[in-house]
C-alpha positions as CSV (number, residue, x, y, z in Angstrom):
1,M,0.0,0.0,0.0
2,N,2.8,2.4,0.9
3,T,4.6,1.8,-2.5
4,I,1.4,2.5,-4.4
5,I,1.1,5.9,-2.7
6,M,4.7,6.7,-3.4
7,A,4.3,5.7,-7.0
8,R,1.2,7.8,-7.4
9,R,3.0,10.8,-5.9
10,F,6.0,10.3,-8.1
11,G,3.8,10.1,-11.2
12,I,2.1,13.4,-10.3
13,I,5.4,15.1,-9.6
14,M,6.8,13.9,-13.0
15,L,3.6,15.0,-14.8
16,F,4.1,18.5,-13.4
17,A,7.8,18.4,-14.3
18,A,7.0,17.5,-17.8
19,I,4.4,20.2,-18.2
20,F,6.9,22.7,-16.8
21,A,9.6,21.5,-19.1
22,I,7.4,21.8,-22.2
23,T,6.1,25.3,-21.4
24,F,9.6,26.5,-20.5
25,S,11.1,25.2,-23.7
26,M,8.2,26.9,-25.7
27,A,9.0,30.2,-23.9
28,V,12.7,29.9,-24.6
29,E,12.1,29.1,-28.2
30,H,9.7,32.0,-28.6
31,T,12.1,34.6,-27.1
32,G,15.1,33.0,-28.9
33,R,13.8,34.2,-32.3
34,S,15.1,37.7,-32.0
35,G,16.2,38.0,-35.7
36,A,19.9,37.6,-35.1
37,Q,21.5,35.8,-37.9
38,S,23.4,32.9,-36.5
39,H,23.9,29.3,-37.3
40,F,25.0,27.0,-34.5
41,G,26.4,29.9,-32.5
42,A,28.5,31.3,-35.4
43,S,27.4,34.8,-36.3
44,F,27.8,35.9,-39.9
45,T,27.4,39.2,-41.8
46,C,24.4,39.7,-44.0
47,L,25.4,40.6,-47.5
48,Q,21.9,41.9,-48.6
49,T,21.3,44.8,-46.3
50,G,17.9,45.5,-47.8
51,S,16.6,42.0,-47.0
52,P,14.0,41.8,-44.3
53,Y,15.9,38.8,-42.8
54,C,19.0,41.0,-42.1
55,T,19.0,42.9,-38.8
56,T,21.6,44.9,-37.1
57,V,23.0,43.3,-34.0
58,Q,24.5,45.7,-31.5
């Protein structure tokens, strides 16, 4: 009986942890799209300055 209660509590805690992890990753992904031109951490210069994809990073 005691292990069933512990397993249920563990399952509830893991459910909340999974929900938190998913919402946190969605928040990080949303704020991470700031328009900075980078590919795997390597920044590069935009050659077409009139392009809407090129932004100035200061």
